[in-house]
C-alpha positions in Angstrom: 139.8 90.8 128.4 140.0 90.5 124.7 137.5 88.7 122.3 139.0 85.3 122.6 139.0 85.3 126.4 135.4 86.4 126.3 134.8 83.4 124.1 136.5 81.2 126.5 134.7 82.5 129.5 131.3 82.1 127.7 132.1 78.7 126.6 133.0 77.6 130.2 129.9 79.3 131.7 127.5 77.9 129.1 129.0 74.4 128.5 128.9 75.1 124.6 131.8 73.9 122.4 134.3 76.5 121.6 133.1 76.8 117.8 129.4 77.4 119.0 130.5 79.9 121.6 132.6 81.8 119.1 129.4 81.9 116.8 127.3 83.2 119.5 129.7 86.0 120.4 130.3 86.8 116.7 126.6 87.0 116.0 126.0 89.3 119.1 128.7 91.6 117.9 127.9 91.7 114.2 124.1 92.4 115.2 125.2 95.4 117.3 127.6 96.7 114.4 124.7 96.3 111.9 122.3 98.3 114.2 124.8 101.0 114.5 125.5 101.1 110.8 121.7 101.7 110.3 121.9 104.6 113.1 120.0 102.6 115.7 120.6 103.2 119.4 121.5 100.1 121.5 120.6 100.0 125.0 121.6 97.1 127.4 120.0 97.8 130.9 122.5 97.9 133.8 125.3 98.0 131.3 125.1 101.0 128.9 124.1 102.3 125.5 125.8 102.7 122.3 124.9 105.6 120.0 126.2 107.0 116.7 127.0 110.6 116.8 127.2 112.6 113.4 129.6 115.3 113.0 129.5 117.8 110.1 132.6 118.7 108.0 134.8 121.3 109.3 138.4 123.0 108.4 141.1 121.4 110.6 144.8 122.1 110.8 147.7 119.6 110.3 149.6 120.0 113.6 152.8 119.2 112.1 152.9 121.6 109.3 150.1 124.0 110.3 148.4 123.5 106.9 144.6 123.8 106.8 142.8 120.6 105.7 139.0 119.9 105.1 137.7 117.3 107.4 134.8 115.4 106.0 131.6 114.8 107.8 131.6 111.5 109.9 129.7 109.2 112.1 131.3 107.8 115.2 130.0 105.2 117.8 130.0 106.2 121.4 129.4 104.2 124.5 127.5 105.7 127.6 128.1 103.6 130.7 124.9 102.6 132.8 124.3 103.4 136.4 124.6 99.9 137.5 127.8 99.3 135.8 129.1 102.6 137.0 128.3 101.7 140.7 129.8 98.2 140.5 133.1 99.3 139.0 133.2 102.2 141.5 132.1 100.3 144.5 
């Protein structure tokens, strides 16, 4: 399912107009993104949690040339699936 399919499913279930349903979905994702940018953890019970992991810089290697390169520190979002979702998918 992609974002437009999610918007259509939400629109049909809620009875909202397509534009309003799109605004709600965009607001939901934008709010989650803003929270993760601030380093906050997001937990949706029964679904899972989103966290931002921080990695320090390190010296890596270009696999094509073998040349050593410096990899800057970075922050990456991670999703950990919740117990209920895991059980429903695995049935």
